[in-house]
C-alpha positions as a Markdown table, in Angstrom:
| # | Residue | x | y | z |
|---|---|---|---|---|
| 1 | Met | 0.0 | 0.0 | 0.0 |
| 2 | Leu | 1.3 | 3.4 | -0.9 |
| 3 | Ile | 0.1 | 6.4 | 1.1 |
| 4 | Val | 0.9 | 9.8 | -0.4 |
| 5 | Ile | 0.7 | 13.1 | 1.5 |
| 6 | Gly | 1.2 | 16.6 | 0.2 |
| 7 | Gly | 4.7 | 17.9 | -0.5 |
| 8 | Leu | 6.8 | 20.2 | 1.6 |
| 9 | Pro | 7.2 | 23.8 | 0.6 |
| 10 | Gly | 10.6 | 24.7 | -0.7 |
| 11 | Thr | 11.7 | 21.1 | -1.4 |
| 12 | Gly | 10.6 | 20.9 | -5.0 |
| 13 | Lys | 8.6 | 17.7 | -4.3 |
| 14 | Thr | 4.9 | 17.7 | -4.8 |
| 15 | Thr | 4.2 | 14.5 | -2.9 |
| 16 | Leu | 5.9 | 12.5 | -0.2 |
| 17 | Ala | 5.3 | 8.7 | 0.3 |
| 18 | Leu | 5.0 | 7.5 | 3.9 |
| 19 | Pro | 7.5 | 4.8 | 4.9 |
| 20 | Asn | 6.3 | 1.3 | 5.4 |
| 21 | Arg | 6.7 | -0.5 | 8.8 |
| 22 | Gln | 10.0 | -2.2 | 7.8 |
| 23 | Gln | 11.6 | 1.1 | 6.7 |
| 24 | Val | 10.7 | 2.6 | 10.1 |
| 25 | Val | 12.0 | -0.4 | 12.0 |
| 26 | Asp | 15.3 | -0.3 | 10.0 |
| 27 | Arg | 15.9 | 3.3 | 10.8 |
| 28 | Glu | 18.6 | 4.3 | 13.4 |
| 29 | His | 16.8 | 5.5 | 16.5 |
| 30 | Glu | 18.2 | 7.5 | 19.4 |
| 31 | Pro | 16.8 | 7.4 | 22.9 |
| 32 | Trp | 14.8 | 10.5 | 24.1 |
| 33 | Glu | 16.9 | 11.9 | 26.9 |
| 34 | Arg | 15.0 | 15.1 | 27.7 |
| 35 | Lys | 12.0 | 15.6 | 29.9 |
| 36 | Arg | 8.7 | 15.0 | 28.1 |
| 37 | Val | 5.8 | 17.3 | 28.2 |
| 38 | Val | 2.5 | 15.3 | 28.3 |
| 39 | Val | -0.8 | 17.1 | 27.9 |
| 40 | Asp | -3.9 | 15.1 | 28.5 |
| 41 | Thr | -6.6 | 17.1 | 26.9 |
| 42 | Ala | -9.5 | 15.0 | 28.2 |
| 43 | Gly | -11.8 | 16.9 | 30.4 |
| 44 | Gln | -10.2 | 20.3 | 29.9 |
| 45 | Ser | -10.6 | 23.2 | 27.5 |
| 46 | Pro | -8.1 | 24.1 | 24.8 |
| 47 | Arg | -7.1 | 27.1 | 26.8 |
| 48 | Gln | -6.3 | 24.9 | 29.8 |
| 49 | Ser | -4.4 | 22.5 | 27.7 |
| 50 | Leu | -2.3 | 25.3 | 26.2 |
| 51 | Ala | -1.6 | 26.7 | 29.6 |
| 52 | Leu | -0.4 | 23.2 | 30.8 |
| 53 | Leu | 1.8 | 22.9 | 27.6 |
| 54 | Leu | 3.3 | 26.3 | 28.1 |
| 55 | Arg | 4.1 | 25.6 | 31.8 |
| 56 | Gly | 5.8 | 22.4 | 30.8 |
| 57 | Leu | 7.9 | 24.0 | 28.1 |
| 58 | Ala | 8.9 | 26.8 | 30.4 |
| 59 | Ser | 10.1 | 24.4 | 33.1 |
| 60 | Gly | 12.6 | 23.0 | 30.8 |
């Protein structure tokens, strides 16, 4: 299956094909070593979610 998405501005490519599972598995991956910011949007407004995100980003 080939899934095609729109191209990226400035790249000269009009379409990009998403990688298949094996291509993703074969990629070199590096561990995430920084603190994550997790925003659970269930039960809160977009404004509350944004405030939580901004606090998380500000803390480092």
